[in-house]
C-alpha positions as CSV (number, residue, x, y, z in Angstrom):
1,M,-90.4,48.2,-5.1
2,K,-90.1,45.7,-8.0
3,A,-86.7,47.1,-9.0
4,T,-85.5,46.6,-5.6
5,T,-86.5,43.2,-5.2
6,L,-85.0,42.4,-8.6
7,L,-81.6,43.7,-7.3
8,I,-81.6,41.5,-4.1
9,A,-82.5,38.6,-6.3
10,I,-79.7,39.2,-8.7
11,S,-77.2,39.7,-5.7
12,F,-78.3,36.5,-4.0
13,L,-77.8,34.5,-7.2
14,Y,-74.3,36.1,-7.9
15,S,-73.3,35.2,-4.4
16,C,-74.2,31.8,-4.7
17,S,-72.6,31.5,-8.0
18,N,-69.4,32.9,-6.6
19,E,-69.2,30.6,-3.7
20,K,-69.5,27.6,-6.0
21,L,-66.3,28.8,-7.9
22,Q,-64.1,29.3,-5.0
23,V,-62.0,26.3,-4.1
24,A,-60.8,25.7,-0.5
25,A,-56.8,26.0,-0.2
26,P,-55.2,22.6,0.3
27,A,-54.2,21.7,3.8
28,A,-50.4,21.9,4.7
29,Q,-48.6,18.4,4.3
30,S,-47.0,16.9,7.5
31,L,-43.5,15.9,6.6
32,P,-40.6,15.0,8.5
33,V,-38.1,18.0,8.7
34,I,-34.4,18.0,9.7
35,A,-32.2,20.7,11.1
36,I,-28.5,21.2,10.7
37,N,-26.2,20.9,13.7
38,T,-22.3,20.8,13.9
39,S,-20.0,17.9,14.4
40,T,-16.8,16.6,13.3
41,E,-17.2,14.0,10.4
42,T,-14.8,11.7,8.7
43,T,-15.2,9.9,5.2
44,F,-13.3,7.2,3.8
45,L,-11.8,6.4,0.3
46,D,-10.9,2.7,-0.6
47,Y,-8.1,1.6,-2.9
48,P,-7.3,-1.9,-4.1
49,A,-3.7,-3.0,-2.5
50,S,-1.3,-5.8,-2.9
51,I,0.5,-7.0,0.2
52,Q,4.4,-8.0,0.3
53,G,6.6,-8.9,3.0
54,A,9.0,-6.9,4.4
55,V,11.8,-8.9,2.6
56,D,10.7,-11.3,-0.2
57,V,13.9,-13.2,-1.5
58,E,14.2,-15.8,-4.0
59,I,16.7,-18.8,-2.9
60,R,18.8,-19.7,-5.7
61,P,21.9,-22.0,-5.8
62,Q,25.2,-20.3,-6.5
63,V,27.0,-23.7,-7.5
64,S,25.7,-26.8,-9.6
65,G,25.1,-30.3,-8.3
66,Y,22.4,-32.5,-7.2
67,L,20.2,-31.8,-4.4
68,E,21.3,-34.1,-1.5
69,H,19.0,-33.0,1.4
70,L,15.9,-30.7,1.9
71,Y,15.7,-29.6,5.3
72,V,12.4,-27.9,5.3
73,N,8.9,-28.3,4.2
74,E,6.8,-26.1,2.0
75,G,5.1,-23.2,4.1
76,A,7.5,-23.8,7.0
77,A,8.6,-21.1,9.3
78,V,12.4,-20.7,9.4
79,K,14.9,-18.6,11.2
80,A,17.8,-16.6,9.7
81,G,21.0,-18.9,9.4
82,Q,18.8,-22.1,9.3
83,P,19.8,-24.9,6.8
84,L,17.4,-25.0,4.0
85,F,19.1,-27.1,1.2
86,K,22.3,-29.3,0.9
87,I,23.9,-29.7,-2.6
88,N,26.3,-32.5,-3.2
89,E,29.5,-31.3,-1.8
90,L,32.1,-33.8,-3.0
91,P,33.2,-32.2,-6.2
92,Y,33.8,-28.9,-4.3
93,R,35.5,-30.6,-1.4
94,E,37.9,-32.2,-3.9
95,Q,38.4,-28.8,-5.6
96,L,39.3,-27.4,-2.2
97,N,41.8,-30.3,-1.4
98,N,43.3,-29.8,-5.0
99,A,43.8,-25.9,-4.3
100,K,45.4,-26.6,-1.0
101,A,47.9,-29.0,-2.6
102,N,48.8,-26.3,-5.1
103,L,49.2,-23.9,-2.4
104,R,51.7,-26.1,-0.6
105,A,53.7,-26.7,-3.9
106,A,53.7,-22.8,-4.5
107,E,55.1,-22.3,-0.9
108,A,57.8,-24.9,-1.4
109,S,58.8,-23.1,-4.6
110,V,59.2,-20.0,-2.3
111,L,61.5,-21.8,-0.2
112,N,63.5,-23.2,-3.2
113,A,63.7,-19.8,-4.7
114,Q,65.1,-18.4,-1.3
115,L,67.6,-21.2,-1.0
116,E,68.9,-20.2,-4.6
117,I,69.3,-16.6,-3.6
118,D,71.1,-17.6,-0.3
119,K,73.4,-19.9,-2.2
120,L,74.5,-17.4,-4.9
121,L,74.6,-14.2,-2.6
122,P,78.2,-15.1,-1.2
123,L,79.3,-16.1,-4.7
124,V,78.4,-12.9,-6.1
125,Q,80.2,-11.0,-3.4
126,N,83.2,-13.0,-4.0
127,K,82.7,-12.5,-7.7
128,V,82.6,-16.3,-8.4
129,V,79.4,-15.7,-10.3
130,S,78.0,-12.8,-12.1
131,E,75.2,-10.4,-10.7
132,I,72.9,-11.5,-13.4
133,Q,72.4,-15.0,-11.8
134,L,71.7,-13.4,-8.4
135,Q,68.9,-11.2,-10.0
136,S,67.4,-14.1,-12.0
137,A,67.1,-16.0,-8.8
138,K,65.4,-13.0,-7.0
139,T,63.0,-12.6,-9.9
140,A,62.2,-16.4,-9.7
141,H,61.5,-15.9,-5.9
142,Q,59.2,-12.9,-6.6
143,I,57.3,-15.3,-9.2
144,A,57.0,-18.1,-6.5
145,L,55.4,-15.6,-4.0
146,A,53.1,-14.5,-6.8
147,T,52.1,-18.2,-7.4
148,V,51.5,-18.5,-3.5
149,S,49.1,-15.6,-3.5
150,Q,47.3,-17.0,-6.6
151,A,47.1,-20.4,-4.9
152,K,45.7,-18.8,-1.6
153,A,43.0,-17.2,-3.8
154,T,42.1,-20.4,-5.4
155,V,41.8,-22.1,-2.0
156,A,39.6,-19.3,-0.7
157,T,37.5,-19.7,-4.0
158,A,37.2,-23.4,-3.3
159,Q,36.1,-22.8,0.4
160,I,33.5,-20.5,-0.9
161,N,32.2,-22.8,-3.4
162,L,32.1,-25.6,-0.7
163,G,30.3,-23.3,1.5
164,Y,27.8,-22.6,-1.1
165,T,26.6,-26.4,-1.1
166,L,25.0,-25.7,2.1
167,I,22.3,-23.1,1.5
168,K,20.8,-21.3,4.7
169,A,17.9,-18.8,5.1
170,P,19.1,-15.3,4.9
171,V,16.3,-13.9,6.9
172,S,13.6,-15.3,9.2
173,G,10.2,-16.1,7.3
174,Y,8.1,-18.5,5.6
175,I,9.0,-21.0,2.9
176,G,7.3,-21.0,-0.4
177,R,6.8,-23.8,-2.9
178,L,9.7,-26.4,-3.4
179,P,9.6,-27.1,-7.2
180,K,12.9,-29.1,-6.9
181,K,13.1,-32.3,-5.0
182,Q,15.8,-34.5,-3.5
183,G,18.0,-35.8,-6.2
184,S,17.4,-32.9,-8.7
185,L,20.0,-31.3,-10.7
186,V,20.3,-27.6,-9.9
187,S,22.4,-24.8,-11.2
188,A,23.0,-21.1,-10.8
189,A,21.4,-20.6,-14.4
190,D,18.2,-22.2,-13.4
191,P,15.3,-19.9,-14.3
192,M,13.2,-21.0,-11.4
193,P,14.5,-20.5,-7.8
194,L,14.7,-23.3,-5.2
195,T,12.0,-21.4,-3.4
196,Q,10.9,-18.2,-2.3
197,L,11.3,-16.7,1.5
198,S,9.2,-14.1,2.8
199,D,10.0,-12.0,6.0
200,V,6.4,-11.1,7.2
201,H,6.8,-10.0,10.7
202,E,5.6,-6.7,9.0
203,V,4.1,-6.3,5.8
204,H,4.4,-3.6,2.9
205,V,0.8,-2.6,1.4
206,Y,1.1,-1.1,-1.9
207,F,-1.8,0.9,-3.5
208,S,-2.3,3.6,-6.2
209,L,-4.1,7.1,-6.1
210,A,-5.4,8.9,-9.3
211,E,-3.7,12.2,-9.8
212,A,-7.0,14.1,-8.6
213,D,-7.2,11.9,-5.5
214,F,-3.6,12.4,-4.8
215,V,-3.7,16.1,-5.0
216,A,-6.8,16.4,-2.9
217,F,-5.2,14.0,-0.2
218,N,-2.0,15.9,-0.3
219,A,-3.6,19.3,0.2
220,K,-5.7,17.9,3.0
221,Y,-2.5,17.3,5.0
222,D,-0.3,20.1,4.3
223,N,1.5,18.7,1.4
224,A,3.0,16.2,3.9
225,A,3.2,13.5,1.0
226,S,5.2,15.8,-1.4
227,T,7.5,17.2,1.2
228,G,8.3,13.7,2.6
229,N,7.1,14.7,6.1
230,L,5.0,11.5,6.1
231,K,4.7,11.3,10.0
232,K,1.9,13.9,9.4
233,L,-0.4,11.6,7.6
234,P,-3.1,9.8,9.5
235,P,-3.0,6.1,10.0
236,V,-4.8,3.9,7.2
237,S,-6.8,0.7,7.7
238,L,-6.6,-2.3,5.8
239,L,-9.8,-4.5,4.7
240,L,-9.2,-8.1,4.1
241,T,-10.8,-10.0,1.1
242,D,-13.7,-10.9,3.6
243,N,-14.4,-7.2,3.9
244,Q,-13.2,-7.5,7.7
245,A,-10.8,-4.7,8.9
246,Y,-7.3,-5.9,9.9
247,A,-6.6,-5.7,13.5
248,H,-3.7,-3.2,13.2
249,K,-3.5,0.2,11.6
250,G,-0.8,1.1,9.1
251,H,1.3,3.9,8.3
252,I,2.1,5.4,4.8
253,D,5.9,5.3,4.7
254,M,6.6,5.8,0.9
255,V,5.5,8.0,-2.0
256,D,6.5,6.9,-5.5
257,G,8.8,9.5,-7.0
258,Q,6.7,9.7,-10.1
259,F,3.2,9.0,-11.7
260,D,2.8,6.0,-14.0
261,K,2.8,7.3,-17.5
262,N,0.5,4.4,-18.5
263,T,-2.1,4.7,-15.6
264,G,-1.7,8.3,-14.4
265,A,-1.7,7.2,-11.0
266,I,1.1,7.3,-8.2
267,T,2.0,4.3,-5.9
268,L,2.1,4.8,-2.1
269,R,3.2,2.2,0.5
270,A,1.9,1.4,4.0
271,T,3.5,-0.6,6.5
272,F,1.5,-3.0,9.0
273,S,2.6,-5.0,11.7
274,N,2.1,-8.7,11.3
275,D,3.1,-10.2,14.6
276,K,0.6,-12.9,14.3
277,G,1.4,-14.0,10.9
278,V,-2.0,-13.4,9.5
279,L,-0.9,-11.8,6.3
280,R,1.1,-13.3,3.8
281,S,3.2,-12.0,0.8
282,G,0.8,-12.1,-2.3
283,N,-2.3,-11.3,-0.3
284,T,-4.6,-8.8,-1.6
285,G,-6.9,-6.3,0.1
286,T,-8.2,-2.6,0.1
287,V,-6.5,0.2,1.8
288,R,-9.1,2.8,3.5
289,L,-7.9,6.3,3.8
290,S,-9.6,8.7,6.2
291,L,-10.2,12.3,5.4
292,Q,-11.6,14.9,8.1
293,H,-13.9,17.4,6.6
294,E,-14.2,21.1,8.1
295,G,-17.3,23.0,7.5
296,T,-19.0,20.2,5.5
297,I,-22.8,19.8,5.9
298,L,-23.8,16.2,6.4
299,I,-27.4,15.3,5.2
300,P,-29.0,11.9,4.4
301,Q,-29.2,10.9,0.8
302,S,-32.7,10.3,1.2
303,A,-33.4,13.9,1.6
304,T,-32.1,14.9,-1.8
305,V,-33.7,14.9,-5.2
306,E,-31.5,14.5,-8.5
307,M,-32.5,16.1,-11.7
308,Q,-30.2,16.6,-14.8
309,D,-27.1,15.6,-12.8
310,K,-27.9,18.1,-10.2
311,V,-28.6,17.5,-6.6
312,F,-31.5,19.5,-4.8
313,V,-33.2,19.8,-1.5
314,Y,-36.2,21.4,-0.3
315,T,-35.6,24.1,2.3
316,L,-38.1,25.6,4.7
317,D,-38.6,29.5,5.5
318,K,-39.9,30.8,8.6
319,D,-43.3,30.3,7.4
320,N,-42.8,26.6,6.7
321,K,-43.0,27.1,3.1
322,V,-40.6,25.0,0.8
323,S,-38.3,26.1,-1.9
324,R,-36.0,24.0,-4.1
325,Q,-32.4,24.4,-3.4
326,P,-29.5,23.1,-5.4
327,V,-26.5,21.7,-3.3
328,K,-22.9,20.6,-4.2
329,V,-22.0,17.1,-3.2
330,I,-18.2,16.6,-2.5
331,G,-18.5,13.1,-1.0
332,M,-20.4,10.4,0.9
333,S,-20.3,9.0,4.5
334,G,-22.2,5.8,4.6
335,T,-25.7,6.8,3.2
336,N,-25.2,10.6,3.7
337,Y,-23.9,13.2,1.4
338,L,-21.5,15.8,2.4
339,I,-22.3,19.1,1.1
340,S,-20.0,22.1,0.6
341,N,-22.4,24.7,-0.9
342,G,-26.1,25.4,-0.8
343,L,-27.0,24.9,2.9
344,K,-25.8,26.5,6.2
345,T,-26.1,25.9,9.8
346,G,-29.7,26.6,11.2
347,D,-31.3,25.6,7.8
348,R,-34.2,22.9,7.7
349,I,-34.9,20.7,4.9
350,V,-37.5,18.2,4.1
351,A,-36.3,14.7,4.8
352,K,-38.9,12.5,2.9
353,G,-42.0,13.0,0.6
354,M,-40.6,15.5,-1.6
355,D,-42.2,13.9,-4.8
356,L,-45.3,15.9,-4.8
357,L,-43.7,19.3,-3.5
358,K,-43.4,22.3,-5.4
359,D,-41.8,25.9,-4.7
360,G,-44.2,27.7,-2.3
361,D,-46.1,24.8,-0.7
362,A,-46.7,25.0,2.9
363,V,-45.4,22.1,5.1
364,K,-46.5,21.0,8.7
365,P,-42.9,20.0,10.1
366,E,-42.6,17.0,12.0
367,I,-39.2,16.9,14.0
368,S,-38.2,13.6,15.0
369,K,-35.2,12.6,17.5
370,E,-33.2,11.6,14.5
371,S,-33.9,14.7,12.5
372,T,-30.5,16.6,13.2
373,L,-28.1,17.1,10.5
374,K,-24.2,17.7,11.1
375,V,-21.7,20.0,9.7
376,A,-18.2,18.9,10.1
377,V,-16.0,21.2,12.0
378,N,-12.9,20.8,14.2
């Protein structure tokens, strides 16, 4: 009887001690969970760009002289053929008059030479004078004709030089600075032009791609940039210096023939309409290229954890237990990551509060209206 009572007491004490040692399992955390869905997504790549007019020309004098008139102001819009500058024409008009006088003299010499031939011809036929005199007269006639041709060329040159004294706009566009003022002496050898004229009814925007970016961009669009089939390339956007998007889209219409050896980049050109004259030659901006991605999962950056240059997410299994999963990031769209490996459609991941999670922890999912991820497909 005493032994039985002792065994019962020992069992009771052991049971109480064992209960004290047991620790209650922690409750599952309530965390927001997002699931993957499918959609088409586009990412953007931005590149610094310089802007030039469709035609940028330097206006230079082709003859020397004093500027007699300036018909335009700095920044003025001009039409093709409109007078811009007038160089004093008096020296060139006198050169033209002199050339015309020489031409008339040369033409008179031709008449005299012809008269000499006409006079000698019957005398030679009647053997009054020798044949040599007639041949000399004919030679003099040929020389006179050559002199006339030379004088005509001199007249034409003088007329051209006289025409150069009135400088006209070769294209429509906007006038640049005017460093030379009325009365200044100008010459074709001047290092500085009279002004610059920019035709900006459309503009060329130049930007450069690094070799890796160009290869990826080219491959994305069936090597259109390499084969010259540039019409296959999508339109591009232009961001101005205030980070506002330009109203018109542009089209890539030129790819440089080779990479720059110094920078390792290749230059591309996109052309934009500029009907309102918003853009001017010399502007800067940013060209934005769009890239469509197929089969690429889009997840918020806040749903990831970075460790040792790797990116991880916490996925949930069917029992709502989490496991850390590495993913491969191939780009960004706003505050979202584009993922190529590590996740698939139908997976669920923890959106926030991953700091205290470890593999195997149970989570109580909180599904919100915004908790849907996308995978880019066409």
